[in-house]
VOGU-3710 file (C-alpha; in Angstrom, 3 decimals, decimal comma):
1> maksqtpmmk> -11,711/42,866/0,500  -15,342/42,798/-0,713  -16,404/39,776/-2,732  -17,335/40,299/-6,372  -21,099/39,905/-6,864  -21,203/39,166/-10,587  -23,578/36,245/-11,280  -20,706/33,844/-11,961  -18,688/34,778/-8,885  -21,811/34,703/-6,721
11> qyyeikekya> -22,372/31,131/-7,904  -18,701/30,335/-7,215  -18,832/31,654/-3,631  -22,019/29,711/-2,865  -20,419/26,442/-4,008  -17,045/27,173/-2,407  -18,702/27,751/0,976  -19,798/24,096/0,981  -16,260/22,900/0,179  -14,160/25,261/2,256
21> daflfyrvgd> -11,487/22,626/3,010  -10,926/21,712/-0,666  -9,510/23,289/-3,805  -12,526/24,098/-5,994  -11,852/23,399/-9,690  -14,548/25,590/-11,291  -15,359/24,818/-14,954  -15,473/27,818/-17,298  -15,652/26,767/-20,958  -12,603/24,659/-21,808
31> fyelfeedav> -10,797/25,579/-18,580  -11,005/24,870/-14,875  -10,357/27,972/-12,819  -9,143/28,522/-9,267  -10,146/31,757/-7,525  -9,200/33,710/-4,395  -7,040/31,807/-1,839  -7,255/28,627/-3,931  -5,637/30,473/-6,829  -2,822/31,958/-4,729
41> lgaklleltl> -1,875/28,654/-3,085  -2,639/26,581/-6,184  -0,420/28,719/-8,381  2,440/28,131/-5,958  1,891/24,368/-5,553  1,136/23,650/-9,224  3,434/26,232/-10,840  0,524/27,983/-12,552  0,465/31,601/-13,718  -1,368/33,745/-11,178
51> tyrnkntenk> -3,556/36,387/-12,884  -6,459/38,556/-11,754  -10,101/38,958/-12,662  -11,217/42,622/-12,686  -7,540/43,499/-12,251  -8,077/47,226/-12,775  -10,657/47,528/-10,000  -10,434/47,587/-6,239  -12,032/44,149/-6,086  -9,562/42,270/-8,268
61> ipmagmphha> -9,800/38,528/-7,796  -6,741/36,223/-7,945  -7,267/33,434/-10,467  -5,313/30,606/-12,055  -6,534/28,220/-14,740  -5,706/24,958/-16,468  -7,089/23,233/-19,606  -9,909/20,794/-18,854  -8,147/17,912/-20,629  -5,042/18,276/-18,421
71> irnyidslvd> -6,536/18,484/-14,927  -5,754/14,864/-14,001  -2,093/15,651/-13,355  -2,980/18,755/-11,348  -5,474/16,828/-9,222  -2,973/14,030/-8,595  -0,334/16,536/-7,549  -2,587/18,250/-5,000  -3,996/15,005/-3,568  -0,487/13,543/-3,268
81> kgykvaicdq> 0,340/16,573/-1,135  -2,589/15,782/1,173  -5,209/18,207/-0,179  -8,805/17,658/-1,312  -10,075/18,686/-4,752  -13,741/19,413/-5,564  -14,581/19,153/-9,289  -17,281/21,681/-10,183  -18,688/21,054/-13,672  -21,349/22,564/-15,916
91> vedpkdaqgm> -24,351/20,244/-15,540  -26,466/21,698/-18,359  -25,837/22,634/-21,967  -24,984/26,363/-22,175  -27,321/26,586/-25,202  -30,245/25,522/-23,004  -29,328/27,674/-20,007  -31,522/30,534/-18,924  -29,158/32,967/-17,257  -26,122/31,420/-15,530
101> vkrevvqlit> -25,119/27,912/-16,601  -25,945/25,518/-13,768  -22,860/24,122/-12,058  -22,425/21,488/-9,324  -19,609/19,623/-7,625  -19,678/16,245/-9,332  -16,920/14,629/-7,277  -14,740/15,349/-4,261  -11,340/13,699/-4,617  -9,402/13,153/-1,384
111> pgtmmdekpe> -6,215/11,273/-0,457  -8,316/8,278/0,619  -10,615/8,192/-2,428  -8,066/8,381/-5,259  -8,806/5,718/-7,887  -6,665/6,656/-10,890  -3,438/5,078/-9,729  -0,097/5,564/-11,424  1,492/2,437/-12,980  3,850/2,013/-10,019
121> qatqnnylts> 0,845/2,031/-7,653  -0,962/-0,862/-9,359  0,113/-3,303/-6,645  -0,785/-0,962/-3,762  -4,075/-0,491/-1,979  -5,258/3,028/-1,156  -7,262/2,695/2,041  -9,710/5,277/3,333  -10,236/4,691/7,064  -13,071/5,597/9,403
131> vifgkeeygl> -12,646/5,730/13,203  -15,199/6,398/15,924  -14,420/6,658/19,631  -17,252/5,297/21,745  -17,588/4,990/25,485  -15,366/1,946/25,881  -13,666/1,222/22,557  -12,673/2,485/19,135  -14,446/1,255/16,021  -12,344/1,173/12,845
141> sysdlatgev> -13,435/0,477/9,282  -11,570/0,863/5,998  -12,143/0,490/2,266  -10,198/0,591/-0,979  -12,573/2,443/-3,289  -10,868/0,988/-6,368  -11,711/-2,601/-5,394  -14,759/-2,193/-3,135  -13,126/-4,099/-0,257  -14,519/-3,142/3,189
151> qtthfnsfee> -13,148/-4,433/6,507  -13,836/-3,479/10,111  -12,545/-4,145/13,622  -12,362/-2,561/17,083  -9,609/-1,620/19,542  -9,254/-0,526/23,143  -6,673/2,253/22,771  -5,517/5,049/20,490  -2,098/3,379/20,276  -3,673/0,252/18,759
161> vfnellslqt> -5,693/2,348/16,316  -2,625/4,342/15,282  -0,625/1,158/14,754  -3,378/-0,137/12,452  -3,442/3,139/10,504  0,315/2,870/9,951  0,062/-0,777/8,917  -2,684/0,076/6,419  -0,588/3,020/5,162  -3,802/5,012/5,122
171> keviwlgeln> -3,579/8,599/3,875  -6,923/9,793/5,219  -9,016/8,990/8,275  -12,575/10,146/8,971  -12,551/10,695/12,743  -15,536/10,956/15,075  -14,636/11,677/18,690  -12,104/13,712/20,605  -8,478/13,936/19,572  -6,120/15,539/22,065
181> qnqqsvlkka> -3,271/17,749/20,909  -0,683/14,979/21,109  -2,850/12,598/19,066  -3,451/15,267/16,437  0,289/15,895/16,260  1,071/12,192/15,873  -1,411/11,816/12,996  -0,077/14,938/11,285  3,543/13,771/11,551  2,475/10,463/9,995
191> nilvsspvte> 0,999/12,437/7,033  -2,524/11,187/7,724  -5,237/13,683/6,769  -8,006/13,882/9,386  -11,425/14,545/7,812  -14,725/15,326/9,506  -17,685/12,954/9,108  -20,545/13,791/6,760  -23,465/15,085/8,797  -26,371/14,720/6,349
201> aqgeseqefv> -27,780/11,267/5,486  -26,087/9,723/2,442  -26,134/6,311/0,756  -28,668/4,533/2,966  -29,048/1,585/0,560  -25,266/1,150/0,220  -24,914/1,307/4,011  -27,520/-1,378/4,608  -25,901/-3,693/2,104  -22,340/-3,259/3,412
211> vqritnqsel> -23,116/-3,524/7,161  -25,527/-6,477/7,016  -23,177/-8,903/8,821  -21,676/-6,564/11,429  -22,661/-7,299/15,044  -20,311/-5,038/17,023  -21,843/-1,587/17,593  -18,560/0,346/17,309  -17,732/-1,398/14,038  -21,250/-0,763/12,769
221> tatrqliqyi> -21,037/2,973/13,464  -17,553/3,298/11,958  -18,603/1,451/8,783  -21,773/3,514/8,322  -19,649/6,650/8,724  -17,226/5,328/6,087  -19,879/4,520/3,479  -21,699/7,792/4,085  -18,476/9,727/3,424  -17,673/7,738/0,266
231> vatqkrqlah> -21,137/8,238/-1,232  -21,145/11,941/-0,318  -17,750/12,606/-1,922  -18,138/10,444/-5,030  -21,776/11,435/-5,718  -22,806/8,245/-7,493  -24,032/4,743/-6,788  -21,261/2,357/-5,813  -22,423/-1,106/-6,756  -19,009/-2,657/-6,178
241> lqiaksyeak> -18,854/-1,982/-2,428  -18,616/-5,389/-0,775  -20,237/-6,716/2,371  -17,970/-5,662/5,248  -15,808/-8,331/6,839  -15,219/-8,059/10,575  -11,875/-9,223/11,920  -10,015/-9,278/15,225  -6,278/-8,732/15,598  -5,929/-12,030/17,439
251> sylqmshvvk> -7,329/-13,860/14,385  -3,966/-13,270/12,709  -0,327/-13,279/13,736  -0,061/-10,014/15,665  2,808/-7,720/14,681  3,037/-4,008/15,280  3,954/-1,589/12,524  7,400/-1,287/14,146  7,901/-5,060/14,023  7,046/-5,100/10,321
261> qnleiiqssk> 9,532/-2,292/9,743  12,265/-3,991/11,761  11,813/-7,259/9,883  11,489/-5,460/6,522  8,426/-7,464/5,596  6,829/-5,022/3,145  9,599/-2,539/2,439  13,273/-1,932/3,126  13,857/0,011/6,341  16,596/2,018/4,605
271> thkkmgslyw> 15,024/2,909/1,270  11,314/2,477/2,161  10,987/0,676/-1,173  9,737/-2,818/-1,951  13,212/-3,868/-3,115  15,062/-5,717/-0,354  11,948/-6,774/1,575  10,343/-10,183/2,129  7,458/-9,003/-0,075  9,944/-8,289/-2,870
281> lmdktktamg> 11,495/-11,741/-2,541  8,196/-13,634/-2,480  6,359/-11,718/-5,192  6,413/-14,010/-8,218  2,801/-13,155/-9,030  1,648/-12,463/-12,570  -1,240/-10,088/-11,805  -1,487/-6,781/-9,949  -4,366/-8,096/-7,839  -2,283/-11,151/-6,909
291> srllkqwler> 0,560/-8,922/-5,784  -1,815/-6,874/-3,616  -3,234/-10,042/-2,053  0,267/-11,326/-1,261  0,977/-8,066/0,534  -2,229/-8,466/2,555  -1,270/-12,037/3,494  2,165/-10,887/4,650  0,567/-8,126/6,723  -1,710/-10,685/8,408
301> plvlekdvly> -0,265/-14,211/8,575  -2,567/-17,020/9,710  -2,854/-18,529/13,178  -5,258/-21,413/12,512  -3,469/-24,643/11,657  -6,155/-25,809/9,200  -5,812/-22,598/7,170  -2,014/-22,903/7,013  -2,273/-26,556/5,999  -4,740/-25,767/3,210
311> rqnmvqalld> -2,363/-23,262/1,621  0,581/-25,637/2,074  -1,379/-28,409/0,358  -2,145/-26,123/-2,586  1,519/-25,116/-2,878  2,585/-28,771/-2,702  0,098/-29,756/-5,405  1,273/-26,980/-7,725  4,898/-27,824/-6,986  4,356/-31,508/-7,800
321> dfftreeisd> 2,398/-30,838/-11,016  5,016/-28,866/-12,915  3,232/-28,703/-16,285  -0,085/-27,597/-14,807  1,673/-24,906/-12,773  3,599/-23,569/-15,766  0,508/-23,409/-17,972  -1,495/-21,699/-15,224  1,329/-19,201/-14,801  1,293/-18,473/-18,541
331> alknvydler> -2,498/-18,042/-18,532  -2,295/-15,619/-15,599  0,014/-13,379/-17,619  -2,995/-12,567/-19,817  -5,257/-11,674/-16,890  -5,541/-7,967/-16,111  -6,547/-6,416/-12,787  -10,060/-7,881/-12,510  -10,564/-6,277/-9,087  -9,986/-2,726/-10,244
341> ltgrvafgni> -11,595/-3,206/-13,642  -14,730/-4,367/-11,816  -14,511/-1,268/-9,624  -14,295/0,940/-12,710  -17,384/-0,697/-14,209  -19,353/0,010/-11,030  -17,907/3,522/-10,753  -18,784/4,295/-14,365  -15,305/5,400/-15,429  -14,132/2,385/-17,433
351> ngrqmrqlgq> -12,990/3,159/-20,996  -12,894/1,026/-24,134  -9,363/-0,255/-23,618  -10,093/-1,270/-20,055  -13,354/-2,929/-21,069  -11,456/-4,992/-23,610  -8,895/-5,900/-20,913  -11,799/-7,195/-18,839  -13,083/-9,268/-21,762  -9,613/-10,657/-22,471
361> slsqvpkiiq> -9,186/-11,601/-18,801  -12,545/-13,405/-18,663  -11,637/-15,361/-21,788  -8,667/-16,917/-19,917  -10,852/-18,382/-17,164  -12,041/-21,541/-19,013  -8,420/-22,435/-19,748  -7,449/-22,032/-16,072  -10,435/-24,115/-14,944  -9,586/-26,847/-17,468
371> lldssddeil> -5,940/-26,956/-16,337  -6,908/-27,358/-12,680  -9,649/-29,860/-13,468  -7,339/-32,071/-15,516  -4,779/-32,326/-12,701  -4,431/-35,622/-10,835  -4,495/-33,773/-7,512  -7,921/-33,574/-5,887  -7,193/-30,261/-4,140  -6,577/-28,567/-7,515
381> qnyaddivdl> -9,726/-30,155/-8,956  -11,753/-28,831/-6,022  -10,269/-25,366/-6,511  -11,481/-25,411/-10,119  -15,038/-26,025/-8,901  -14,988/-22,727/-6,973  -13,952/-20,555/-9,933  -16,825/-18,672/-11,576  -16,807/-18,974/-15,380  -17,910/-15,683/-16,947
391> sdlgqkimta> -16,355/-16,372/-20,344  -19,699/-15,764/-22,143  -19,678/-12,207/-20,805  -16,048/-11,905/-21,836  -16,858/-13,099/-25,345  -19,623/-10,519/-25,680  -17,193/-7,773/-24,673  -14,607/-8,992/-27,195  -17,266/-9,147/-29,917  -18,384/-5,588/-29,171
401> ivddppiait> -15,192/-3,591/-28,617  -12,734/-2,949/-31,463  -9,260/-4,458/-31,140  -7,536/-1,121/-30,515  -10,146/1,207/-28,996  -9,512/4,877/-28,254  -9,330/6,063/-24,651  -12,356/8,368/-25,060  -15,747/6,631/-25,228  -17,622/9,592/-26,716
411> egslikegyd> -15,754/10,057/-29,999  -16,603/6,879/-31,941  -14,301/4,179/-33,393  -15,301/2,047/-30,404  -17,756/-0,692/-31,478  -17,055/-3,359/-34,094  -19,030/-3,810/-37,286  -21,400/-6,747/-37,031  -22,262/-6,156/-33,367  -25,423/-4,091/-33,929
421> kqlddyyham> -27,626/-3,735/-37,057  -28,435/-0,035/-36,574  -24,756/0,790/-36,154  -23,947/-1,272/-39,248  -26,395/0,883/-41,238  -24,499/3,980/-40,131  -21,193/2,342/-41,017  -22,623/1,379/-44,415  -23,716/4,951/-45,090  -20,285/6,274/-44,152
431> hngtkwladl> -18,451/3,649/-46,240  -20,750/4,181/-49,222  -20,320/7,922/-48,845  -16,556/7,526/-48,996  -16,851/5,390/-52,124  -19,339/7,863/-53,641  -16,876/10,722/-53,051  -14,093/8,811/-54,750  -16,365/8,056/-57,709  -17,485/11,713/-57,880
441> erkekeatgi> -13,887/12,920/-57,961  -13,074/10,539/-60,812  -16,163/11,531/-62,799  -15,516/15,285/-62,343  -11,937/14,915/-63,523  -13,178/13,227/-66,697  -16,037/15,702/-67,241  -13,970/18,853/-66,740  -10,615/17,720/-68,025  -8,968/18,958/-64,813
451> pslkigynkv> -6,470/16,226/-63,780  -5,546/17,929/-60,458  -9,155/18,320/-59,247  -9,669/16,800/-55,819  -12,336/16,529/-53,120  -11,349/17,730/-49,642  -12,935/18,380/-46,268  -12,592/20,805/-43,355  -14,736/21,487/-40,304  -15,691/25,008/-41,451
461> fgyylevtnt> -16,932/24,369/-44,997  -17,436/20,610/-45,017  -16,713/18,788/-48,317  -15,524/20,816/-51,353  -14,037/20,502/-54,846  -10,616/22,149/-55,142  -9,211/23,421/-58,459  -5,822/25,051/-58,853  -5,613/28,474/-60,514  -3,948/26,873/-63,532
471> hkdkvperye> -7,226/25,142/-64,463  -9,874/27,519/-63,096  -10,881/28,559/-66,641  -12,147/24,975/-67,095  -14,539/25,165/-64,107  -18,163/24,611/-65,271  -20,964/27,032/-64,390  -22,703/24,505/-62,154  -19,814/24,857/-59,631  -20,581/27,296/-56,789
481> rkqtlsnaer> -17,498/29,185/-55,579  -17,049/28,800/-51,791  -13,507/29,904/-50,920  -10,543/31,518/-52,643  -6,994/30,490/-51,779  -3,689/31,949/-53,006  -3,199/29,195/-55,587  -6,640/27,551/-55,854  -10,405/27,940/-55,685  -12,843/25,756/-53,725
491> yltpelkemq> -16,346/24,942/-54,982  -19,576/23,213/-54,017  -22,207/21,365/-56,088  -25,784/20,446/-55,132  -24,876/16,735/-55,287  -21,886/17,237/-52,982  -23,956/19,193/-50,438  -26,626/16,470/-50,386  -24,107/13,663/-49,858  -22,317/15,700/-47,202
501> tlilqaqtns> -25,542/15,873/-45,207  -25,950/12,086/-45,388  -22,315/11,324/-44,489  -22,024/13,778/-41,583  -25,398/12,715/-40,198  -24,264/9,084/-40,296  -20,999/9,998/-38,585  -22,746/11,986/-35,835  -25,380/9,318/-35,306  -22,710/6,642/-35,286
511> vdyqyqlfvt> -20,692/8,361/-32,545  -23,730/8,925/-30,330  -25,054/5,428/-30,924  -21,697/3,795/-30,155  -21,651/5,588/-26,809  -25,168/4,307/-26,073  -24,125/0,746/-26,970  -21,065/1,018/-24,720  -23,120/2,245/-21,763  -25,616/-0,593/-22,285
521> lrdevknhie> -22,765/-3,115/-22,327  -21,265/-1,522/-19,200  -24,600/-1,801/-17,404  -24,841/-5,475/-18,380  -21,376/-6,089/-16,920  -22,429/-4,165/-13,808  -25,124/-6,786/-13,220  -22,310/-9,309/-12,697  -20,354/-7,264/-10,126  -20,665/-9,761/-7,268
531> llqqlshsis> -19,636/-12,714/-9,459  -16,743/-10,699/-10,897  -15,489/-9,947/-7,390  -15,776/-13,607/-6,443  -13,807/-14,539/-9,550  -11,201/-11,867/-8,791  -10,540/-13,333/-5,360  -10,240/-16,900/-6,693  -7,816/-15,914/-9,441  -5,685/-13,638/-7,234
541> aldvltsfsi> -5,389/-16,343/-4,525  -4,415/-18,897/-7,184  -1,830/-16,406/-8,452  -0,267/-16,075/-4,972  -0,239/-19,824/-4,327  1,308/-20,438/-7,751  3,879/-17,777/-6,856  4,683/-19,695/-3,645  5,291/-22,905/-5,604  7,556/-21,108/-8,086
551> laedkrlvrp> 9,470/-19,564/-5,186  9,806/-22,951/-3,477  11,408/-24,430/-6,569  13,624/-21,450/-7,406  14,926/-20,876/-3,851  15,136/-24,492/-2,627  12,432/-24,081/0,014  10,990/-26,960/2,029  7,562/-27,616/3,438  7,651/-27,038/7,221
561> eltnnqvidv> 6,053/-29,445/9,659  3,702/-27,806/12,150  4,250/-28,682/15,826  1,842/-28,279/18,727  4,432/-28,169/21,529  6,350/-24,962/20,714  9,320/-26,938/19,414  11,526/-25,179/16,859  13,821/-27,353/14,769  15,133/-25,590/11,674
571> qdgrhpvvea> 18,038/-27,313/9,950  20,276/-25,266/7,647  18,008/-22,241/7,952  18,689/-19,237/5,762  17,664/-15,585/5,781  15,702/-15,560/2,496  16,358/-11,935/1,519  20,037/-11,798/2,503  20,616/-15,042/0,625  18,919/-13,603/-2,456
581> vlendqyipn> 21,213/-10,571/-2,638  24,417/-12,524/-2,020  26,202/-14,072/-4,975  27,642/-17,531/-5,579  25,952/-19,265/-2,608  27,872/-17,147/-0,103  25,190/-17,406/2,577  26,155/-19,685/5,476  23,102/-21,568/6,830  22,483/-22,130/10,532
591> niemgedini> 20,409/-24,490/12,631  17,834/-23,238/15,142  16,990/-25,926/17,668  14,798/-24,940/20,602  13,058/-27,870/22,251  10,274/-27,720/24,809  12,883/-27,236/27,546  14,595/-24,198/25,927  12,803/-20,857/25,588  15,681/-18,363/25,414
601> flitgpnmsg> 18,802/-18,259/23,302  21,274/-15,753/24,788  23,380/-14,827/21,771  26,839/-13,269/22,115  29,499/-12,486/19,565  31,095/-9,537/17,751  29,281/-6,883/15,775  28,902/-7,592/12,048  29,126/-11,313/12,721  25,515/-12,121/11,884
611> kstymrqlal> 23,588/-12,077/15,193  20,822/-9,821/13,877  20,589/-11,774/10,632  20,225/-15,018/12,600  17,428/-13,517/14,688  15,547/-12,041/11,753  15,995/-15,314/9,910  13,855/-17,167/12,435  11,139/-14,506/12,379  10,930/-14,469/8,576
621> iaimnqvgsf> 10,853/-18,258/8,425  7,978/-18,216/10,946  6,075/-15,593/8,931  6,607/-17,446/5,651  5,302/-20,575/7,342  2,170/-18,819/8,572  1,266/-17,329/5,203  1,315/-20,866/3,823  4,654/-20,693/2,024  7,514/-23,157/2,183
631> vpassaklpi> 10,633/-21,959/4,029  14,399/-21,615/3,381  15,919/-24,632/5,157  16,800/-28,263/4,539  14,061/-29,244/7,025  11,867/-27,345/9,479  9,537/-28,033/12,392  7,726/-24,930/13,614  4,923/-23,998/15,989  2,253/-21,479/15,066
641> fdkvftriga> 3,079/-18,232/16,864  0,380/-15,831/18,037  2,515/-12,655/18,248  5,938/-11,402/17,212  7,843/-8,697/19,110  11,152/-7,110/18,169  13,659/-4,655/19,547  16,203/-4,368/16,762  18,239/-1,365/15,711  18,662/2,030/17,352
651> addlisgqst> 16,746/5,082/16,187  14,717/7,923/17,615  10,970/7,835/17,075  10,436/11,082/15,185  6,644/10,769/15,155  6,194/10,546/18,918  9,321/12,564/19,743  10,946/9,841/21,836  14,671/9,234/22,240  16,389/6,026/21,171
661> fmvemneanq> 16,522/4,664/24,715  12,889/5,503/25,403  11,885/3,754/22,168  13,944/0,767/23,291  12,222/0,638/26,665  8,756/1,090/25,167  9,253/-1,761/22,712  10,637/-3,984/25,470  7,684/-3,091/27,646  5,213/-4,028/24,895
671> alknataksl> 6,709/-7,504/24,752  6,807/-7,963/28,533  3,183/-6,918/28,908  1,622/-8,640/25,904  3,675/-11,704/24,953  2,429/-15,199/25,726  4,062/-18,595/25,792  3,120/-18,912/22,096  4,882/-15,695/21,065  8,225/-15,050/19,401
681> ilfdeigrgt> 10,506/-12,302/20,773  13,661/-10,871/19,209  15,692/-8,560/21,446  18,933/-7,136/20,093  21,257/-5,238/22,447  18,704/-4,276/25,077  20,171/-1,789/27,549  22,887/-0,366/25,316  21,227/3,060/25,312  22,223/3,883/28,901
691> atydgmslag> 25,176/3,531/31,277  26,892/0,130/31,338  25,703/-1,139/34,701  22,219/0,331/34,250  21,921/-1,374/30,879  23,326/-4,650/32,128  20,909/-4,679/35,042  17,972/-3,926/32,771  18,954/-6,631/30,318  19,395/-9,190/33,081
701> aiikylhqkv> 16,071/-8,319/34,707  14,251/-8,520/31,376  15,777/-11,905/30,565  14,732/-13,305/33,898  11,223/-11,875/33,599  10,834/-13,472/30,173  12,140/-16,770/31,551  9,974/-16,921/34,667  6,845/-14,983/33,752  6,364/-15,148/29,961
711> gaktlfathy> 7,879/-18,334/28,564  7,938/-17,113/24,947  10,532/-18,341/22,468  13,150/-15,576/22,679  16,358/-14,736/20,855  18,286/-12,260/23,001  21,508/-10,847/21,539  23,851/-8,930/23,841  27,387/-7,648/24,308  27,060/-7,941/28,079
721> heltsleqql> 29,117/-11,117/28,492  28,422/-11,018/32,207  24,865/-12,125/31,426  26,029/-15,492/30,129  26,263/-16,699/33,743  22,433/-16,661/33,790  22,536/-20,045/32,074  23,503/-21,515/35,457  20,421/-19,977/37,127  17,805/-20,298/34,388
731> phlknvhvga> 17,129/-23,852/33,185  15,251/-22,773/30,031  18,030/-20,449/28,816  20,882/-21,556/26,588  24,025/-19,641/25,626  24,970/-19,587/21,953  27,415/-17,400/20,095  28,496/-16,468/16,603  31,849/-17,985/15,825  34,838/-15,756/15,130
741> sekdgklifl> 38,565/-16,347/15,170  41,782/-14,355/15,057  44,541/-15,070/12,593  47,657/-12,913/12,451  45,820/-10,240/14,426  42,935/-10,192/11,954  39,329/-11,026/12,819  37,586/-13,678/10,733  33,788/-14,018/11,021  32,550/-17,593/10,705
751> hkiiagpadq> 28,840/-16,587/10,601  28,064/-19,858/12,347  26,015/-20,213/15,523  27,847/-22,332/18,100  26,752/-23,516/21,544  28,193/-21,678/24,546  29,116/-18,027/25,238  31,534/-15,934/23,180  34,887/-15,333/24,847  35,043/-11,641/23,860
761> sygihvakla> 33,281/-8,950/21,832  36,083/-8,107/19,393  34,879/-4,510/19,361  38,305/-3,054/18,648  38,842/-5,582/15,853  35,593/-4,439/14,243  36,732/-0,813/14,565  39,925/-1,786/12,778  37,879/-3,411/10,001  35,943/-0,144/9,694
771> glpeevinqa> 39,200/1,648/8,913  39,798/3,727/12,063  43,309/5,242/12,242  45,997/2,905/13,597  46,806/5,389/16,367  43,210/5,182/17,632  43,235/1,366/17,531  46,506/1,169/19,491  45,259/3,662/22,092  42,014/1,680/22,472
781> nemllefenq> 43,938/-1,555/23,081  46,012/0,118/25,808  42,930/1,549/27,535  41,145/-1,819/27,324  44,046/-3,492/29,115  43,882/-0,875/31,889  40,133/-1,340/32,334  40,475/-5,121/32,455  43,095/-4,797/35,200  40,871/-2,459/37,232
791> ddhqniqind> 37,589/-4,382/36,893  37,043/-7,797/38,462  34,255/-8,468/35,941  31,908/-9,866/38,533  28,883/-11,446/36,919  25,572/-9,921/37,885  23,225/-11,945/40,036  19,465/-11,471/40,130  17,780/-13,380/42,924  14,370/-14,992/42,664
801> nqldlftpea> 13,007/-12,908/45,545  13,943/-9,773/43,603  12,116/-11,065/40,542  8,832/-11,231/42,434  8,876/-7,440/42,748  9,017/-6,936/38,968  6,124/-5,844/36,822  6,520/-4,776/33,197  5,994/-1,145/34,188  8,479/-1,377/37,046
811> vvdktqtdvl> 11,361/-3,005/35,167  12,831/0,345/34,154  12,392/2,042/37,529  13,540/-0,859/39,679  16,648/-1,805/37,741  17,675/1,830/37,652  17,408/2,149/41,430  19,016/-1,231/42,227  22,423/0,132/41,203  22,072/3,295/43,300
821> tnvdsdiide> 23,056/1,973/46,713  25,043/4,901/48,073  23,183/7,982/46,928  20,968/10,437/48,677  17,654/8,865/49,727  15,678/11,915/48,516  16,993/11,424/45,011  16,153/7,711/45,160  12,591/8,604/46,145  12,334/11,005/43,216
831> iksislmnkt> 13,637/8,365/40,816  11,144/5,837/42,132  8,202/8,184/41,720  9,028/9,638/38,291  6,972/8,474/35,306  9,426/8,118/32,439  6,703/7,694/29,818  5,293/11,159/30,555  8,605/13,015/30,242  10,290/14,287/27,111
841> pfelmnlind> 13,987/13,530/26,568  14,793/17,190/27,286  12,897/17,130/30,596  14,719/13,950/31,615  18,078/15,541/30,807  17,229/18,482/33,071  16,233/16,124/35,890  19,458/14,134/35,585  21,497/17,341/35,568  19,712/18,484/38,744
851> wqqrlikd> 20,423/15,160/40,497  24,048/15,332/39,413  24,498/18,825/40,837  22,937/17,811/44,169  25,131/14,721/44,417  28,257/16,778/43,730  27,308/19,189/46,504  26,746/16,270/48,896
//
């Protein structure tokens, strides 16, 4: 179909060509229009009416429009779905235009550059990420445009980069470098939009400021790419962009995205909501920026003892000084989101209400400083010294902006009387005009004898005198008829026309002048951007630490003692989240005692008895410790861990297309390859995804590898009771089990960890609790008795000389082949040579079927 070549459509096509991957919202009068393919798809996605331009010609053009004042919802809807939106506005007054009105794209809104968050998103960061793939490593940089935060790091593999993207919950990544088909598929399944870098030079001054402290070349390139893209899409100066901070993964407690999911640190693994997570439990903050900072701390717990101790000391001081803490907490309730308000000032899209929120927040700072300074604790006094006092700026804002300002900043009613002399003159003229009109109405009633005479106003005729038909015979000759109504006549007088000119001129001048005053005030605030950001960080950190002290008091938490010898001694430990959702103190606490001589707890016991809760409990206590919080226990001694690994739960990995068992093996392999003696490992039911003896062999081999080669503190839960004999071979392994007892044929869970192995799994009892039919339960008991009579239950033995052959990559292959002692040697060779990681579950099923058929024939 030929493109329409009318002047307007020609302009549209020229602009659209530059933004081919975005919906182009093209301003026409009071509407934004979509044309061509944008209109067809947009009408479907946004439920708009699809119409046609030139509909009676061969070159009819699909179009769909929306009112200019309502586009925010339409933009949000498209961006939430992963699309980009280019806003094309008229950039000159149509009255001044010669020919076509000049139009330009004034902003490109993408999933990673959204700033107008919904209320429920106030505590969430929206990170735009930039990745470059160099010769030897990946550079990664990210920013939240709403706050100006910029951080950068580097990785050695795509897997590490992808894990970071998932942890950041980024919606958009600017990618420079090759992406193979599998990598593209993985990013798409994770709903991450991949955008191309900007090719032309953009934002050189912003780049130089942001990258000034970066020394790594990959990080430098990725950050420049990030800033260039932001400036190019937002098309304005961005004074709030902060100097980039470079970090390394090892500078924090290392946890993969999967580990965070398994431990439900940020969100529930079932609902994917905050409710039911550690973040939910610990968030007693009073500000949105404090809540976001808490989330960041939980994502990256500390590993330096001095940093942990500093936060603990702050929490202790706030806990001890009850009155100071309560008054600080009350003051924080009146502090708005300084971070994002500062971003709006720099971005130029702050309105009157938000400006007043900024002023109100700044006015609380002196009170907070005074409260900290008057404390008897030196650490709180020192914290007060680091808080920037910008209350003078706050007072100026409060003096300028009316108490209840409108959202629009271009329609007046924004600046208080008394703030500016020129504006006061306009106000005076308007007020006097109003009084003059009231006096005129009174005088005209007396002069004409028309009691119902009144002065009115409309936008078409301005001010007028209105007389009902009943009294129109009393109208004097000096009245000039202006409009006839069904029951009245409207008139003008020379005096009224003269005063109208003065009043309307004052109103117009007042509106324009108020906007100028607001912009001047905004620019003055913009000069304080760096100090405002510094203040934001101080207040948000104080908010989180105050939250920790409130939590410690409410939930009976204790200050943990840090140990340097990998000793764990937690008395009466509790799973903080499970305890919070249980009623009437139903949670049963447990001790966790692992001295220098014990690295592995082999945990046995029935399902539903609390093994997984016990394991997660230790991990969450460790994480709470390393963010500087107190922990749920009666006493606790803990080391500082460098990494946490988990293998908990059974589920397919839908993003990478891996089966449950392959996911299990991959997660186990990550721990075997990367854990150190300072790591924490939680393994729950390793080996249950395959045949019994295969799984048992794998579990046993992994335990021994962890014991002899890794030395990490490990909680290993299993139903393979045969493995409990490993305690006799491995001096740093200890058997523990979850207590359970039978009474009148019923299973009673004690939820208590007891030394020694469990005597049985109680699987059939659990099935009975689940409500399986009695016939099934009875049949299962009979079959169990037959199996027990047939099987001698020999415990597995793994010799030290066998262990020497193990590598993390070979654990799967070797333990699989160890149990195949009487099968065809050709098949064994094939099994040894196969690379499991490069096969799909379907391909593996075909291979196994082929081996089975050949064995049957043999």
